[in-house]
N, C-alpha and C positions, 0 to 999 in steps of 0.2 A: 613684134608683129607691126607692120606698117599700117597706117590709117586706112588705106584703100582696102586691104584685106579685111580689116575689122568691120568697116562699113558694109562691105559686100555681104559678109556672113550675117551681120545684124539685119540687113534688109531681107535676106533669104529666110532667116528665122521668123521675122515678122510676117512675111508673105505666107509661110507655112501656117502660122497661127491664124491669119485672116481667112484661110480656106475653110475653117470651121464655122465661119459666119456667112450666111447667105446674103446678108445685106451689108453694104459699106456706105455709111452716112458720113458726109463731110460738109464743111463750110459753116459760116456764121452769118446770121441774118437778123436785122433789127425789124421788129414788128410792134404794133400797138394793139392792146386788148380793146375790143369794142365795148359798148355799154352793157352787153350781155355776157361779158367775160369770155368772149370767143377770140381765138387767136388763129390767124391765117398761117397754115403750115406752108413753108416755101415749096414751090413746084418741084424743085430739084429733089427735095427730101420725099415729097409725096410720090414722085416717080420711082425713086429708089425703093420705097416701101411697097410698091405695086398697087398704088391707088388708081382707080376706084375699087378694084376687085378686093383688095385688102384694106378695108376702111375701119376695122375695129382694132383699136390700140388700147394700151393700159397706161394710165398716168399714175405716178407714184412719187413719194418723197425721195430725193436723192441726197448726195453729199453736198456740203458747202452751201446749204440753203437753196440749192437748185431743185427743180422738179425734173423727173425723168419720164420719157415716153418710151414704152417698150412694145414690141410686137408680142403676140401670144407665144411665139416660139422662144423668144428670148426670156420672157417671164417664166416659161416652163423650164428653161435651162437654169435659171436662178433657183427655182424650186428643187430641181434635182441636186444642185450643189448644196442647198440647205439640208436636204434629206440625208446627206452623207455626214452631217454634223450631229453631235449628241443632242437629242431633244431635252436632256436633263441639264445641259449647260445653260446657266442664267443668260449669258450674252446671246446665245442662239434663240432662246425663248423670247427675250425682250426684243431683239431685232425682228424676229418673225412676226410678233404681235404688232409692233409699230408699222412695219412695212406692209403687211397684208391688210391690216385694219384700215390703212389710209389709201391703199391702192384702189383705183377705180377704173372700170371700163370707160373708154372715151372714144366715141364714134366721130369720124371725120365726115362733115356734111358735104353736099355736092359742090360747094364753093371752096372746099379744102380747109374749112375752119374746124377747130376743135374747141369745145367749151371747157374752160378750166374750172373745176369745182371750187366754190368760194373758200372752203376750208383749206384746200391746198394752195390757193393763191395767197391766202393770209399767211400760211406756214412759211412760204418762200418769199414773201414780201413783193409779190407781183402786183403792181398797181396800174401801170399804164404801159410804159415802154419795156419790151421784153426782148432779150437776145436769145435767138433760137440757134443752137449749135448741134451739128452732127458729130457724134463721137463713136465712130466705128459701127456699133450695132444698136445704138440708142440715140435719142434726141434729148438734149438737156435744154431746159428753159430757165433763164437767169433774169433777175431784175437787172435792167441795164446798168444802173449805178454799181451794183455788186459785181457785175461782169467787168466793168471798167476798172474797178479796184483790184480784182483778181489779175487782170492783164498788167496793170501798173506794177503790181507786186511780183508776179511770176515771170512775165516775158523777159526781163533782164537775165534770168537764170536759165533760159531755154537751152543753151548749149550744154550746161552742166546736167540738166535733166535728161537731155537726149543721150549724152554720154553714159549716164547711169543706167537708163532704161535699156539702151542697146547693149551695154556690157552685160547686164543681167540676162537679156534675151539670148546672147551668144553662149553664155555659160550653162544654160539650162539644157 
């Protein structure tokens, strides 16, 4: 198969997957926490989320020491996926406990700011400069130094990652 056919089918598979998500969040933005642990959510992301009508979000621990901001709909999808797993499995119980015990509602104020709970800021190492990234159906919050390290380590392998991800998308 030539590269063009592979890429086209890979893109179509991804577009089909994205249709299941009502929100498409993209981009990266550098912001600073204010003295009250509030973070200004970029306008492009607020608009995509339907702000100000949809101003209630949930903030939770994510992977790689990032925090994750979910809409209620996405958090509900996570719950449905977890409900399909065995509640007797230790990993399911442990993850569910850690995830839901630390997840909190987070309201966006009129100025588009979201208060980061101190315990979650500490968990993820958010001190001052934060990188806000849109990742399809969620927003991730990274300590700027951690994000820079992630980029330095991962960006050089972008082509290999893309090839692997799209290959898997085509074969499913």
